[in-house]
C-alpha positions in Angstrom: -7.6 22.4 -6.8 -7.5 20.1 -9.9 -10.2 17.7 -10.8 -9.9 14.1 -9.5 -8.5 11.5 -11.8 -11.1 10.5 -14.4 -11.4 6.8 -15.0 -12.5 7.2 -18.7 -9.7 9.5 -19.5 -6.8 8.8 -17.0 -7.7 5.1 -16.5 -8.2 4.3 -20.1 -5.0 2.3 -20.3 -4.7 1.4 -16.6 -3.1 -2.0 -15.9 -5.7 -4.7 -15.7 -8.6 -2.3 -16.4 -10.8 -5.2 -17.1 -10.5 -6.3 -13.5 -11.7 -3.0 -12.1 -15.0 -2.2 -10.5 -16.3 0.7 -8.3 -17.8 0.1 -4.9 -19.6 2.5 -2.5 -18.5 2.0 1.1 -18.1 4.3 4.1 -19.3 7.3 2.2 -16.7 7.1 -0.6 -16.4 5.5 -4.0 -13.7 2.9 -4.1 -11.8 1.7 -7.1 -11.2 -2.1 -6.6 -9.5 -4.7 -8.8 -10.6 -8.3 -8.5 -8.5 -10.9 -10.2 -7.9 -14.7 -10.2 -10.2 -17.6 -9.2 -13.9 -17.0 -8.7 -14.9 -15.8 -5.3 -15.6 -18.7 -3.0 -13.4 -21.1 -5.0 -10.0 -20.1 -3.6 -8.4 -18.2 -0.7 -8.8 -14.4 -0.9 -5.8 -12.2 -0.8 -6.1 -8.5 0.0 -3.1 -6.4 -1.4 -2.8 -2.9 0.1 -0.5 -0.5 -1.7 1.7 2.2 -0.1 1.5 5.9 0.2 1.3 7.7 -3.2 0.8 4.5 -5.1 -2.3 2.6 -6.4 -3.5 -0.8 -7.6 -1.1 -0.4 -10.5 1.8 -1.3 -8.2 0.4 -4.9 -8.1 0.3 -5.2 -11.9 2.9 -8.0 -11.9 2.2 -9.7 -8.6 -1.5 -10.2 -9.1 -1.3 -12.2 -12.3 1.5 -14.3 -10.8 -0.9 -15.3 -8.0 -4.1 -15.4 -9.9 -4.1 -19.1 -10.7 -4.1 -20.1 -7.1 -6.0 -17.3 -5.3 -8.6 -14.6 -5.6 -7.1 -11.2 -5.3 -9.1 -8.1 -4.2 -6.9 -4.9 -4.4 -8.3 -1.4 -3.6 -6.9 2.0 -4.2 -6.6 3.4 -0.7 -8.7 6.5 0.2 -7.4 9.7 -1.3 -5.3 7.8 -3.8 -5.8 7.3 -7.6 -9.4 6.6 -8.4 -10.8 6.2 -4.8 -12.6 9.0 -3.1 -11.1 10.8 -0.1 -11.9 10.6 3.6 -12.1 13.7 5.7 -8.7 14.8 6.9 -9.4 13.7 10.5 -9.9 10.2 9.3 -6.7 10.0 7.2 -4.9 8.3 10.1 -3.6 4.8 10.4 -6.6 3.6 12.5 -8.9 5.6 10.2 -7.5 4.0 7.1 -7.6 0.5 8.7 -11.3 1.1 9.7 -12.1 2.2 6.1 -10.6 -0.9 4.6 -12.4 -3.1 7.1 -15.6 -1.4 6.1 -14.8 -2.1 2.5 -14.3 -5.8 3.0 -17.5 -5.9 5.0 -19.3 -4.2 2.1 -17.8 -6.7 -0.3 -18.8 -9.5 2.1 -15.4 -11.1 2.1 -13.0 -12.4 4.7 -9.4 -12.1 3.5 -7.4 -15.3 4.0 -4.2 -13.2 3.9 -3.3 -9.5 3.7 -0.3 -8.3 1.6 0.8 -4.7 2.4 3.6 -2.7 0.8 5.3 0.0 2.8 2.5 1.9 4.6 0.0 -0.8 3.4 1.8 -3.2 5.8 1.1 -0.8 8.7 -2.5 -0.7 7.7 -2.6 -4.5 7.6 -1.1 -4.9 11.1 -3.5 -2.2 12.4 -6.4 -4.2 11.0 -5.1 -7.3 12.8 -5.1 -5.4 16.1 -8.8 -4.9 15.8 -9.3 -8.7 15.3 -12.8 -8.6 13.8 -12.4 -10.2 10.4 -8.6 -10.4 10.6 -8.0 -12.6 13.7 -5.1 -14.9 12.9 -4.9 -13.7 9.3 -1.4 -14.2 7.8 0.1 -10.9 6.9 2.9 -10.2 4.4 4.7 -6.9 4.7 6.8 -5.9 1.7 9.4 -3.2 2.5 7.2 -2.4 5.4 7.1 1.0 6.9 6.6 0.1 10.6 9.2 1.8 12.7 8.8 5.5 13.8 11.4 8.0 12.7 13.8 9.0 15.4 12.9 12.2 17.3 12.8 15.1 16.3 11.9 13.8 12.8 8.7 12.3 14.3 7.7 15.9 15.2 9.1 17.8 12.2 8.0 15.7 9.2 4.3 15.0 10.1 3.9 18.6 11.1 5.5 19.7 7.8 3.3 17.3 5.8 0.2 18.6 7.6 1.1 22.2 6.7 1.7 21.2 3.1 -1.6 19.3 2.9 -3.5 22.2 4.3 -2.1 24.7 1.9 -4.2 24.3 -1.3 -1.4 25.6 -3.5 1.2 23.0 -2.5 -0.4 19.9 -4.1 -0.8 21.9 -7.3 2.9 23.0 -7.2 4.0 19.5 -6.4 2.0 17.9 -9.3 3.1 20.7 -11.6 6.8 20.1 -10.9 6.3 16.4 -11.4 4.8 17.0 -14.8 7.5 19.4 -15.9 10.3 17.1 -14.7 9.3 14.6 -17.3 11.5 11.9 -15.9 9.2 9.8 -13.7 11.3 6.7 -14.0 14.4 8.6 -12.9 12.6 10.2 -10.0 11.4 6.8 -8.8 14.8 5.3 -9.1 16.4 8.2 -7.1 13.8 8.1 -4.4 13.4 4.3 -4.0 16.5 2.8 -5.6 14.2 0.7 -7.8 14.1 0.4 -11.6 10.6 -0.1 -12.8 9.1 -0.7 -16.3 7.6 1.8 -18.6 4.0 0.9 -17.7 4.7 1.6 -14.0 6.5 4.9 -14.8 3.5 5.9 -16.9 1.1 5.2 -14.1 3.2 7.1 -11.5 3.5 10.0 -13.9 -0.3 10.1 -14.0 -0.6 10.0 -10.2 2.1 12.4 -9.4 0.7 14.9 -12.0 -2.7 15.1 -10.2 -2.9 17.4 -7.2 -5.9 15.5 -5.7 -3.8 12.4 -5.5 -0.8 14.4 -4.2 -3.1 15.9 -1.5 -4.3 12.5 -0.5 -0.7 11.2 -0.1 0.3 14.3 1.9 -2.7 14.0 4.2 -1.9 10.4 4.9 1.7 11.3 5.8 0.5 14.2 8.0 -1.6 11.9 10.1 0.6 8.9 10.3 1.4 7.7 13.8 3.6 4.7 13.9 4.5 5.0 17.6 1.2 3.5 18.7 1.6 0.6 16.3 5.2 0.1 17.3 4.1 -0.4 21.0 1.4 -2.8 19.9 3.6 -5.1 17.8 4.3 -7.6 20.7 0.5 -8.2 21.0 0.0 -9.0 17.3 0.2 -12.8 17.1 -0.7 -13.2 13.5 1.8 -15.1 11.3 3.8 -12.4 9.6 6.3 -12.5 6.8 8.4 -9.4 6.3 10.2 -9.2 3.0 12.7 -6.4 2.7 15.1 -5.3 -0.1 18.6 -4.6 1.1 18.9 -1.8 -1.4 15.8 0.1 -0.1 17.0 3.6 0.5 13.5 4.8 1.8 13.1 2.4 4.7 16.2 1.1 6.6 16.6 -2.6 7.1 17.4 -2.0 10.8 13.9 -0.8 11.4 12.3 -3.8 9.8 14.6 -6.1 11.8 13.5 -4.4 15.0 9.8 -4.9 14.0 10.5 -8.6 13.3 12.0 -9.0 16.8 8.9 -7.4 18.4 6.3 -9.4 16.5 5.7 -12.8 18.3 5.2 -14.8 15.1 7.3 -13.1 12.4 10.0 -14.2 9.9 12.2 -11.9 7.8 13.4 -12.4 4.3 16.1 -10.0 3.0 16.5 -9.7 -0.8 19.7 -8.5 -2.4 19.9 -6.1 -5.4 16.4 -4.5 -5.2 14.9 -1.3 -3.9 11.8 -0.1 -2.1 9.6 -1.2 -5.1 11.0 -4.7 -5.2 7.5 -6.1 -5.8 7.4 -4.1 -9.0 10.9 -5.0 -10.1 10.7 -8.8 -9.5 6.9 -9.6 -9.2 7.3 -13.3 -9.9 9.9 -13.8 -7.2 7.8 -11.9 -4.7 4.7 -13.9 -5.7 6.6 -17.1 -5.0 7.7 -16.0 -1.6 4.1 -15.1 -0.8 2.8 -18.4 -2.0 5.4 -20.4 -0.1 4.7 -18.6 3.1 0.9 -19.0 2.7 1.3 -22.7 2.0 3.1 -23.2 5.3 0.0 -21.7 7.0 -2.5 -23.8 5.0 -3.7 -20.9 2.8 -3.8 -22.8 -0.5 
């Protein structure tokens, strides 16, 4: 298996490198970016990226919110520059528990959690546990919350589990990604989003590393949205779901269903954008977030 990403080499030109720090929590070394107002002087926002991404996906959203808030954004376990949890802990509850442990280590209480795709599922799972996230407003961007229809729920996790357990597959996957040489085109075909050169460069670095690929596969292999789906009616946190109509990765119908089940949710549908809408139009997404938080006295 290839070496993990090296911060001094692979992260040399990472977006907002100056905001990065490394934190030991839960037995792993986390890469965390902290940006905006000084801790203690403004509300704290916790952005959580989706499967296969990293803090780089917030490169436009974080500066747009930095004048009003403090932002603390981690690379999730097994992703980019953060260490990996054991396979048995790469579950939705396991990831939520790890993030809760991180914020405890950092001694912060988020005033709001922003989750993209699978990050939104982690945010809502954190809210289920109450602890430090009781009543915390949650923003889900193109949120992956609804289970796939059977038999896909049986086939795809099982396939991802087999791929993750085969040590050759992540190497092959990352090798093909490197040889393809068209990361922006790959991203556009898979998400229907057009991203900038900096984003494409970061995704090329991530997709070209088999450790990162293995982490993403392990996360997919252990993902159980059925339990979260059944728990949605009991999650009373204020929730804003923002979904792009052009998202070809997550159907709008599933997000509409989740919005109906959540007791205190509102849905905003955006035209003309894809699954990575927050990377395509970060300023617009930041304004939606700020407006929602203002209505809940997070300002």
